[in-house]
matplotlib code that plots the C-alpha trace (Angstrom):
import matplotlib.pyplot as plt

x = [-11.2, -10.6, -7.6, -5.2, -1.8, -0.2, -2.6, -2.0, 1.7, 1.4, -0.4, 2.4, 5.0, 3.1, 3.0, 6.7, 7.3, 5.0, 6.8, 10.1, 8.4, 6.9, 10.4, 10.9, 9.5, 11.2, 14.5, 14.2, 13.8, 17.0, 18.8, 17.7, 19.7, 22.7, 21.8, 19.9, 16.4, 17.3, 20.5, 18.5, 16.4, 19.1, 21.6, 19.2, 19.5, 23.3, 23.3, 20.9, 23.1, 26.0, 24.0, 22.2, 25.2, 27.1, 23.9, 23.0, 26.6, 26.8, 23.4, 24.6, 21.4, 21.4, 20.7, 17.1, 15.3, 14.5, 10.8, 11.1, 13.3, 10.5, 8.8, 12.0, 12.6, 9.1, 9.6, 13.0, 11.7, 8.7, 10.2, 13.9, 13.5, 10.0, 8.7, 11.7, 12.3, 8.8, 8.3, 11.5, 10.3, 6.9, 8.5, 10.5, 7.2, 5.0, 4.9, 5.3, 1.8, 0.3, 2.0, 0.6, -2.9, -2.4, -0.3, -3.0, -4.8, -1.9, -3.5, -6.7, -4.9, -2.8, -6.0, -7.5, -4.4, -4.4, -8.1, -7.5, -4.2, -4.6, -8.4, -8.8, -12.3, -13.2, -16.5, -18.3, -17.6, -13.9, -14.2, -16.3, -13.9, -10.8, -12.5, -13.4, -9.8, -8.5, -11.0, -9.8, -6.2, -6.9, -8.8, -5.9, -3.4, -5.5, -5.9, -2.1, -1.8, -1.9, -4.5, -2.1, 0.7, -1.3, 0.7, -0.6, 2.8, 3.4, -0.1, 0.7, 4.1, 2.6, -0.3, 2.1, 4.4, 1.5, 0.3, 3.9, 4.6, 1.2, 1.5, 5.1, 3.7, 1.4, 4.1, 6.6, 4.1, 3.6, 7.4, 7.5, 5.5, 8.4, 11.3, 11.7, 10.8, 14.4, 15.7, 13.1, 14.2, 17.9, 17.7, 15.6, 18.3, 21.0, 19.2, 18.9, 22.6, 23.5, 21.3, 21.6, 25.4, 26.1, 23.1, 24.2, 27.7, 26.6, 24.2, 26.8, 29.5, 27.0, 25.5, 27.8, 29.2, 25.9, 25.3, 27.6, 27.2, 25.4, 25.0, 21.2, 21.6, 24.0, 21.7, 18.6, 20.3, 21.4, 17.9, 16.1, 18.8, 19.0, 15.5, 13.1, 14.7, 15.8, 15.0, 11.4, 10.7, 11.8, 8.7, 6.4, 6.6, 6.2, 3.3, 1.5, 2.2, 0.9, -2.0, -3.1, -2.1, -5.6, -6.1, -2.4, -2.0, -4.6, -2.1, -0.3, -3.1, -1.4, 1.7, 0.6, -0.4, 2.9, 4.8, 3.2, 4.4, 8.0, 7.6, 6.5, 9.3, 12.2, 11.1, 9.1, 5.9, 2.7, 0.1, -3.5, -6.6, -8.1, -5.1, -5.7, -9.4, -8.7, -6.0, -8.5, -10.8, -8.1, -7.3, -11.0, -11.2, -8.1, -9.6, -12.9, -11.2, -9.1, -12.2, -13.9, -11.2, -12.7, -16.3, -15.3, -13.6, -16.7, -19.0, -16.9]
y = [2.3, 4.8, 6.6, 8.9, 7.7, 9.8, 8.4, 4.8, 5.4, 6.9, 3.9, 1.6, 3.8, 3.7, -0.1, -0.3, 1.9, -0.3, -3.4, -2.1, -1.0, -4.4, -5.8, -3.6, -5.8, -9.1, -7.3, -5.4, -8.8, -10.0, -6.7, -7.1, -10.4, -8.2, -4.6, -2.5, -1.3, 2.4, 1.8, 0.3, 3.4, 6.0, 4.2, 3.9, 7.6, 7.3, 4.3, 6.1, 9.2, 7.1, 7.0, 10.3, 12.6, 11.4, 11.2, 14.8, 15.8, 13.8, 15.3, 18.7, 19.4, 22.9, 23.6, 23.6, 26.9, 28.6, 28.3, 24.5, 24.2, 24.1, 21.3, 19.3, 19.6, 18.4, 15.3, 14.7, 14.8, 12.6, 10.1, 9.8, 10.4, 10.2, 7.1, 4.8, 5.9, 5.5, 2.2, 0.9, 2.0, 0.3, -2.9, -3.0, -3.2, -5.4, -7.6, -6.5, -8.0, -5.8, -2.7, -3.7, -3.5, 0.2, 1.0, -0.5, 2.8, 4.7, 4.7, 6.1, 8.7, 9.7, 10.2, 12.4, 14.6, 14.9, 15.9, 18.5, 19.9, 19.8, 20.2, 17.0, 16.2, 12.5, 10.7, 9.0, 5.7, 6.4, 6.7, 3.6, 1.6, 2.9, 2.1, -1.4, -2.0, -0.6, -2.8, -5.9, -5.1, -4.7, -8.0, -9.5, -8.4, -9.5, -13.0, -13.2, -12.5, -8.7, -8.5, -9.8, -8.0, -4.9, -2.1, 1.5, 3.1, 1.0, 2.0, 5.7, 5.4, 3.7, 6.1, 9.1, 7.4, 6.8, 10.5, 11.8, 9.5, 10.0, 13.8, 13.5, 11.5, 14.3, 17.0, 14.8, 14.3, 18.1, 18.6, 16.1, 18.6, 21.0, 18.5, 14.8, 12.4, 11.1, 14.6, 15.0, 11.8, 12.5, 15.9, 14.2, 11.7, 14.3, 16.7, 13.8, 13.3, 15.9, 14.0, 10.4, 10.2, 11.1, 9.1, 6.0, 6.3, 6.5, 3.6, 1.5, 2.1, 1.0, -2.0, -3.4, -6.1, -7.5, -9.7, -11.3, -9.8, -12.3, -12.3, -12.0, -8.9, -7.2, -8.1, -6.8, -3.6, -3.0, -3.6, -1.3, 1.4, 1.3, 0.2, 1.0, 4.3, 5.5, 3.8, 2.9, 6.6, 7.4, 5.5, 6.3, 10.1, 10.1, 7.7, 9.9, 13.0, 11.5, 9.4, 11.9, 11.5, 10.5, 7.7, 6.7, 6.2, 3.4, 1.2, 0.9, -1.3, -4.0, -3.7, -5.9, -8.7, -8.4, -8.4, -11.7, -13.2, -12.1, -13.4, -16.8, -16.9, -15.5, -16.3, -19.4, -18.1, -20.0, -18.5, -19.7, -19.8, -17.0, -14.8, -15.4, -14.6, -11.3, -10.5, -10.8, -8.5, -5.9, -6.0, -5.5, -2.5, -0.9, -1.3, 0.1, 3.1, 3.8, 3.4, 6.3, 8.6, 8.3, 8.8, 12.0, 13.3, 12.4, 14.2, 17.4]
z = [-2.9, -5.6, -4.1, -5.9, -6.9, -4.2, -1.5, -2.6, -2.5, 0.9, 2.3, 0.9, 2.5, 5.8, 5.6, 5.0, 8.1, 10.2, 8.8, 10.3, 13.5, 14.0, 14.5, 17.5, 20.2, 19.3, 18.6, 21.9, 23.6, 22.0, 23.0, 26.6, 26.9, 27.4, 27.7, 30.3, 29.1, 29.4, 27.5, 24.6, 24.7, 24.7, 22.4, 19.5, 18.4, 18.6, 16.3, 13.9, 13.9, 12.5, 9.3, 9.6, 9.9, 6.8, 4.8, 5.5, 4.7, 1.4, 0.3, 1.3, 3.3, 4.7, 8.4, 9.5, 8.9, 12.2, 11.8, 11.9, 15.0, 17.5, 15.7, 15.3, 19.1, 19.8, 17.6, 19.1, 22.7, 22.0, 19.6, 20.7, 24.4, 26.0, 24.1, 24.5, 28.1, 29.4, 27.5, 29.1, 32.5, 31.9, 30.8, 34.0, 35.9, 33.8, 30.7, 27.1, 26.4, 29.1, 27.6, 24.2, 25.6, 26.3, 23.3, 21.0, 21.1, 19.4, 15.9, 17.3, 19.4, 16.4, 14.3, 17.1, 17.2, 13.4, 13.3, 16.1, 14.9, 11.1, 11.2, 9.1, 8.1, 8.7, 8.8, 11.7, 9.9, 10.2, 14.0, 14.2, 12.0, 14.0, 17.3, 16.2, 15.2, 18.5, 20.4, 18.5, 19.2, 22.9, 22.9, 21.0, 23.5, 26.5, 25.0, 24.8, 28.5, 28.4, 31.1, 33.7, 35.4, 36.1, 37.5, 37.8, 37.2, 34.1, 32.7, 33.3, 31.7, 28.7, 28.3, 28.4, 25.9, 23.5, 23.8, 23.2, 20.3, 18.6, 18.8, 17.3, 14.4, 13.5, 13.9, 11.9, 9.1, 9.1, 8.8, 6.0, 3.9, 4.2, 3.9, 3.0, 5.8, 5.9, 6.7, 9.5, 11.3, 10.6, 12.4, 15.2, 16.0, 15.8, 18.1, 20.6, 20.8, 23.5, 25.9, 24.6, 24.5, 28.2, 29.3, 27.4, 28.7, 32.3, 32.0, 30.1, 32.8, 35.5, 33.8, 31.1, 33.4, 34.5, 31.5, 28.8, 25.4, 23.0, 19.3, 19.7, 21.8, 19.3, 16.4, 18.3, 19.3, 15.7, 14.3, 16.7, 16.3, 12.5, 11.4, 14.2, 15.1, 11.7, 8.3, 9.3, 9.8, 6.2, 5.0, 7.9, 7.7, 4.0, 4.2, 6.8, 4.6, 1.4, 2.7, 5.3, 8.9, 10.3, 7.7, 7.2, 10.9, 10.8, 9.0, 12.3, 13.6, 11.6, 13.7, 16.6, 14.2, 12.3, 15.6, 16.5, 13.2, 14.0, 17.6, 16.3, 13.8, 15.9, 19.4, 18.7, 20.4, 19.7, 17.2, 17.9, 15.7, 17.8, 17.0, 13.3, 13.5, 15.3, 12.7, 9.9, 11.9, 12.4, 8.7, 7.8, 10.3, 8.7, 5.2, 6.4, 8.0, 4.8, 2.6, 4.4, 2.9, -0.5, 0.8, 2.5, -0.7, -2.8, -0.4, -0.1]

ax = plt.figure().add_subplot(projection="3d")
ax.plot(x, y, z, "-o")
ax.set_aspect("equal")
plt.show()
């Protein structure tokens, strides 16, 4: 691939973001040892804001211009509220592997939104490559038990979460053209505080005495609050901006594979030869989808 320096940098930033996002599932499992699923969802923006507020103050960032408020609210609702809430509700009804089957379509849905909203021109080969990667991810999740535990409500919650999050990725990448990605996510977590603070307090009061607080739970909660909810988006939004949302989002197909690596290391889950074969197939699909970027540029 003969990509520009900006596009290459964007892909690396997208990869760094996905690296942090890949920790979310095993870290959430740790957090659930002591905390209610909804508490883990609503407390994440609060933890992130502990870094965001002083950072904005130290950098003397002005208030958001009025023309960007609507977009920031969209990203806040989708990223800080809808996604974690619906995923938590889905996980109450089925397994994380089953949720992963549905969520595997996120890179493809993000690309569709990018093409529609930004009028991005992509080739037929891009759609084929992206679809192949999505199919392999779904096959990957099913072989790990994702086809079990079927629950219609869980499927609906997950699909709605994927749609909301994918759209917010596109809007967030668009905002990153007007301000740095770290400012975008900083304002997002701050805008979520009026809802997340009272919600977290109520849930904590009702559930804090159900399970003892463990080291794993605190470590997991810290990781998803600081890295999955905040620092990961620094790199992710910049990556989508520089590489192009449709193509940059395909890097997220690597997330499920990376998550398995963390699960094997941290949760001692078994990794089979079949998983490795599918992993190589997903990587090949990602490279294929990304290579179409250059072909489109050459033909335009």
